[in-house]
C-alpha positions as CSV (number, residue, x, y, z in Angstrom):
1,X,226.5,105.2,4.2
2,X,224.3,104.6,1.1
3,X,222.0,107.1,-0.4
4,X,222.5,110.6,1.0
5,X,219.1,111.5,2.4
6,X,218.5,115.2,2.5
7,X,218.1,116.6,6.1
8,X,216.2,119.8,7.1
9,X,216.6,121.4,10.5
10,X,214.1,123.9,11.8
11,X,215.6,126.3,14.3
12,X,219.1,127.7,14.2
13,X,219.5,128.2,18.0
14,X,221.5,126.3,20.6
15,X,220.3,122.9,19.6
16,X,219.5,123.3,15.9
17,X,222.9,124.5,14.7
18,X,224.5,121.6,16.6
19,X,222.1,119.0,15.1
20,X,222.8,120.4,11.6
21,X,226.5,120.1,12.3
22,X,226.2,116.4,13.1
23,X,224.6,115.6,9.7
24,X,226.9,117.9,7.7
25,X,229.9,116.3,9.4
26,X,228.6,112.9,8.2
27,X,228.5,114.2,4.6
28,X,224.7,114.5,4.3
29,X,223.0,117.4,2.5
30,X,221.6,119.7,5.3
31,X,219.4,122.8,5.1
32,X,218.6,124.8,8.1
33,X,215.9,127.5,8.5
34,X,214.9,130.0,11.2
35,X,212.6,133.0,11.4
36,X,215.5,135.0,13.0
37,X,217.8,136.2,10.2
38,X,220.7,136.9,12.6
39,X,220.5,133.4,14.1
40,X,220.5,131.9,10.6
41,X,223.4,134.0,9.3
42,X,225.6,133.0,12.3
43,X,225.2,129.2,11.8
44,X,228.4,128.7,9.8
45,X,230.5,130.7,12.3
46,X,229.1,128.8,15.3
47,X,229.6,125.4,13.6
48,X,233.1,126.3,12.5
49,X,233.9,127.3,16.1
50,X,232.6,124.0,17.4
51,X,234.6,122.0,14.9
52,X,237.8,124.0,15.6
53,X,237.4,123.2,19.3
54,X,237.1,119.5,18.5
55,X,240.2,119.7,16.3
56,X,238.3,118.8,13.2
57,X,238.1,119.9,9.6
58,X,235.8,123.0,9.4
59,X,234.6,122.4,5.9
60,X,231.2,121.0,7.1
61,X,230.3,124.5,8.4
62,X,230.2,125.9,4.9
63,X,228.2,122.9,3.5
64,X,225.1,123.7,5.5
65,X,222.6,125.5,3.3
66,X,220.8,128.5,4.9
67,X,217.2,128.9,3.8
68,X,214.9,131.6,5.4
69,X,211.8,130.2,3.9
70,X,210.3,127.3,5.8
71,X,208.5,125.5,2.9
72,X,211.6,125.8,0.7
73,X,213.8,124.4,3.4
74,X,211.8,121.2,4.0
75,X,210.5,120.6,0.5
76,X,213.0,117.9,-0.6
77,X,213.9,116.6,2.9
78,X,213.8,112.9,3.8
79,X,214.0,113.8,7.4
80,X,213.0,117.0,9.2
81,X,214.3,117.7,12.7
82,X,212.5,120.4,14.6
83,X,214.4,122.4,17.3
84,X,212.2,125.4,18.1
85,X,210.9,126.8,21.4
86,X,209.7,124.3,24.0
87,X,206.1,125.4,23.6
88,X,203.3,122.9,22.6
89,X,201.2,125.5,20.7
90,X,204.3,126.6,18.6
91,X,205.3,123.0,17.8
92,X,201.8,122.0,16.9
93,X,201.4,124.9,14.5
94,X,204.8,124.1,13.0
95,X,204.0,120.4,12.4
96,X,200.7,121.2,10.9
97,X,202.4,123.5,8.4
98,X,205.5,121.4,7.7
99,X,203.6,118.1,7.3
100,X,201.7,119.6,4.4
101,X,204.9,120.9,2.7
102,X,206.8,117.7,2.5
103,X,206.5,114.2,0.9
104,X,204.3,111.7,2.6
105,X,207.4,109.6,3.1
106,X,209.3,112.3,5.1
107,X,210.0,111.6,8.7
108,X,209.2,114.5,11.0
109,X,211.2,114.5,14.3
110,X,210.7,116.8,17.3
111,X,213.5,117.6,19.6
112,X,211.2,118.3,22.5
113,X,212.8,117.3,25.8
114,X,209.6,116.7,27.9
115,X,206.4,117.4,25.9
116,X,204.2,114.5,24.7
117,X,205.2,113.6,21.1
118,X,201.6,112.4,20.5
119,X,200.2,115.8,21.4
120,X,202.6,117.5,19.0
121,X,201.8,114.9,16.2
122,X,198.1,115.4,16.6
123,X,198.1,118.5,14.4
124,X,200.2,116.8,11.6
125,X,199.1,115.4,8.4
126,X,199.8,111.7,8.7
127,X,200.9,111.6,12.4
128,X,202.4,108.1,11.9
129,X,205.6,109.6,10.5
130,X,206.1,111.9,13.5
131,X,208.6,110.7,16.1
132,X,210.5,112.2,19.1
133,X,214.2,112.7,18.6
134,X,215.4,114.2,21.9
135,X,219.1,115.3,21.5
136,X,221.1,116.4,24.5
137,X,223.0,119.6,24.7
138,X,225.4,120.1,23.0
139,X,224.1,117.7,20.4
140,X,227.4,117.4,18.5
141,X,229.2,116.1,21.6
142,X,226.6,114.1,23.6
143,X,226.1,110.8,21.8
144,X,222.6,109.9,23.1
145,X,219.4,110.6,21.2
146,X,216.1,109.4,22.7
147,X,213.9,108.2,19.9
148,X,210.3,108.4,21.3
149,X,207.5,106.4,19.9
150,X,204.1,108.0,20.3
151,X,200.9,105.9,20.1
152,X,200.4,107.1,16.6
153,X,204.0,106.6,15.4
154,X,204.6,103.9,12.9
155,X,207.2,101.2,13.7
156,X,208.8,102.0,10.3
157,X,209.3,105.7,11.4
158,X,211.2,104.6,14.5
159,X,213.3,102.1,12.6
160,X,214.3,104.7,9.9
161,X,215.1,107.3,12.5
162,X,217.3,105.0,14.6
163,X,219.0,103.8,11.4
164,X,219.8,107.4,10.3
165,X,221.1,108.4,13.7
166,X,223.4,105.3,13.9
167,X,224.8,106.1,10.5
168,X,225.9,109.5,11.5
169,X,227.6,108.2,14.7
170,X,224.9,108.9,17.4
171,X,223.7,106.4,20.0
172,X,219.9,106.2,19.7
173,X,217.7,104.5,22.3
174,X,214.1,103.4,21.6
175,X,211.7,104.9,24.1
176,X,208.6,102.7,23.7
177,X,206.1,104.8,25.6
178,X,205.4,108.5,25.1
179,X,205.6,109.6,28.8
180,X,206.4,113.2,29.8
181,X,210.2,113.7,30.1
182,X,210.9,110.3,28.4
183,X,213.8,108.6,30.2
184,X,216.7,110.9,30.7
185,X,214.8,114.0,32.0
186,X,212.6,112.0,34.3
187,X,215.7,110.7,36.0
188,X,217.5,114.0,35.9
189,X,214.6,116.0,37.4
190,X,213.8,113.5,40.0
191,X,217.4,114.1,41.2
192,X,216.9,117.9,41.0
193,X,213.7,117.7,43.0
194,X,215.5,116.0,45.9
195,X,218.4,118.4,45.5
196,X,216.2,121.5,45.8
197,X,214.4,119.9,48.8
198,X,217.6,119.4,50.7
199,X,218.5,123.1,50.3
200,X,214.9,124.2,51.1
201,X,214.8,122.1,54.3
202,X,218.2,123.4,55.5
203,X,220.0,120.1,55.3
204,X,222.9,121.7,53.5
205,X,223.6,124.5,51.1
206,X,223.5,124.4,47.3
207,X,227.3,124.2,47.0
208,X,227.4,121.1,49.2
209,X,224.7,119.4,47.1
210,X,226.7,119.9,43.9
211,X,230.0,118.8,45.6
212,X,228.5,115.6,47.0
213,X,227.0,114.5,43.7
214,X,230.2,115.3,41.7
215,X,232.5,113.7,44.4
216,X,230.5,110.5,45.1
217,X,228.0,108.6,43.0
218,X,228.5,111.0,40.1
219,X,232.0,109.6,39.6
220,X,230.5,106.1,39.0
221,X,227.7,107.1,36.6
222,X,229.7,107.0,33.4
223,X,230.4,103.2,33.9
224,X,227.6,102.2,36.4
225,X,224.0,103.0,35.8
226,X,221.4,103.1,38.7
227,X,220.0,99.6,37.9
228,X,223.5,98.1,37.4
229,X,224.4,99.7,40.8
230,X,221.4,98.1,42.5
231,X,222.3,94.7,41.1
232,X,225.9,95.2,42.1
233,X,225.2,96.0,45.8
234,X,222.4,93.4,45.9
235,X,218.6,93.9,45.6
236,X,218.1,92.7,49.2
237,X,220.2,95.6,50.4
238,X,218.5,98.0,47.9
239,X,215.1,96.9,49.2
240,X,216.1,97.4,52.8
241,X,217.4,100.9,52.1
242,X,214.2,101.8,50.1
243,X,211.9,100.5,52.9
244,X,213.7,103.0,55.3
245,X,214.6,105.9,53.0
246,X,211.8,106.4,50.4
247,X,209.2,107.7,52.9
248,X,211.6,110.5,53.7
249,X,212.3,111.7,50.1
250,X,210.6,114.6,48.5
251,X,207.3,113.5,46.9
252,X,205.6,116.8,46.1
253,X,203.9,116.9,42.6
254,X,204.6,120.7,42.5
255,X,207.9,122.5,41.9
256,X,209.8,123.3,45.0
257,X,208.7,126.5,46.8
258,X,212.4,127.7,46.9
259,X,212.6,127.3,43.1
260,X,209.5,129.5,42.6
261,X,210.8,132.1,45.0
262,X,214.1,132.4,43.1
263,X,212.3,132.8,39.8
264,X,209.8,135.3,41.3
265,X,212.8,137.5,42.4
266,X,214.4,137.3,39.0
267,X,217.2,135.1,40.3
268,X,217.4,132.8,37.2
269,X,220.9,131.4,37.6
270,X,224.0,132.1,35.7
271,X,222.3,134.4,33.1
272,X,221.3,136.8,35.9
273,X,224.3,136.3,38.2
274,X,222.3,134.7,41.0
275,X,220.2,131.5,41.3
276,X,220.7,129.0,44.1
277,X,224.3,130.2,43.9
278,X,226.0,133.5,43.1
279,X,227.8,133.7,39.7
280,X,230.1,136.3,38.3
281,X,230.3,136.4,34.5
282,X,233.8,134.9,34.6
283,X,232.6,132.1,36.9
284,X,229.7,131.2,34.7
285,X,231.9,131.2,31.6
286,X,234.4,129.0,33.4
287,X,231.7,126.4,34.1
288,X,230.7,126.4,30.4
289,X,234.3,126.1,29.3
290,X,235.0,123.3,31.7
291,X,231.9,121.4,30.6
292,X,232.8,121.7,26.9
293,X,236.4,120.7,27.5
294,X,235.2,117.6,29.4
295,X,232.7,116.6,26.6
296,X,235.3,117.2,23.9
297,X,237.8,115.1,25.7
298,X,235.3,112.2,25.9
299,X,234.0,112.7,22.3
300,X,237.4,112.8,20.8
301,X,238.9,110.0,22.8
302,X,239.7,106.8,20.9
303,X,237.1,104.1,21.3
304,X,237.9,100.7,22.9
305,X,237.9,99.2,19.3
306,X,240.3,101.9,18.1
307,X,242.6,101.2,21.1
308,X,242.6,97.5,20.3
309,X,243.4,98.1,16.7
310,X,246.3,100.3,17.7
311,X,247.6,97.6,20.0
312,X,247.4,95.0,17.3
313,X,249.2,97.3,14.8
314,X,252.1,97.6,17.3
């Protein structure tokens, strides 16, 4: 892997501890910091639990350095990965502070999922070394990381970030324009908008929406992306369908009224027991467990190259 570049992770929550795990598992020196002492203190236990579930050595959990002081945590880092609250003001304040506490060569990466990387970078000293690195939850199981290049981001910053992520086993993609939501969340939330509209308009209930997705085109998505699918069925047929269908799809620039109504009533989903659907605590936990089991099975499955090597050995 070459020189072991020190990594600092800011934020020990859901995403931060998983990001730290990826680098520690790859043998890189990792320091993590958080303003919440309890969150910081629990990092090793949470990482250990993740590794046990994956059937892997738990030693990386104890290799992650815990550092409550922000400046001390980032002082020697070659890369800093921010994973704090999805709040522009919070992130801008953080990057202004961190960018003055590190070397001029340090890459500063934000894990924002939708906020403009350029707006975050505007507060930083030398914004050319600020880049988006949007990991997906859970970051230690989902391979993709969207590397987002803002207008101010230097090409070298993008290259270094992609290279690091590849070295630790992730699958980075270069997002060349800093648009809200990047690639993955623009696609995901376009689907959600139509899903909410179908429920709001009484076309079907929420359970049916989920069942249809999981039992039809959702089955194809791991091997057939939307543009591949269009090419497969033929662009002439795709055009004919779009000519007829697109005028009937949800086009509102505002969140669905039904979504606002649920939130106004405090019906926030699994964490409150009711959202679009009703959830007992056991049902919600079963969904979480099913998702993790599915992702672990995919993550730990032998690659095509490994299967070929095994066949050759036999």
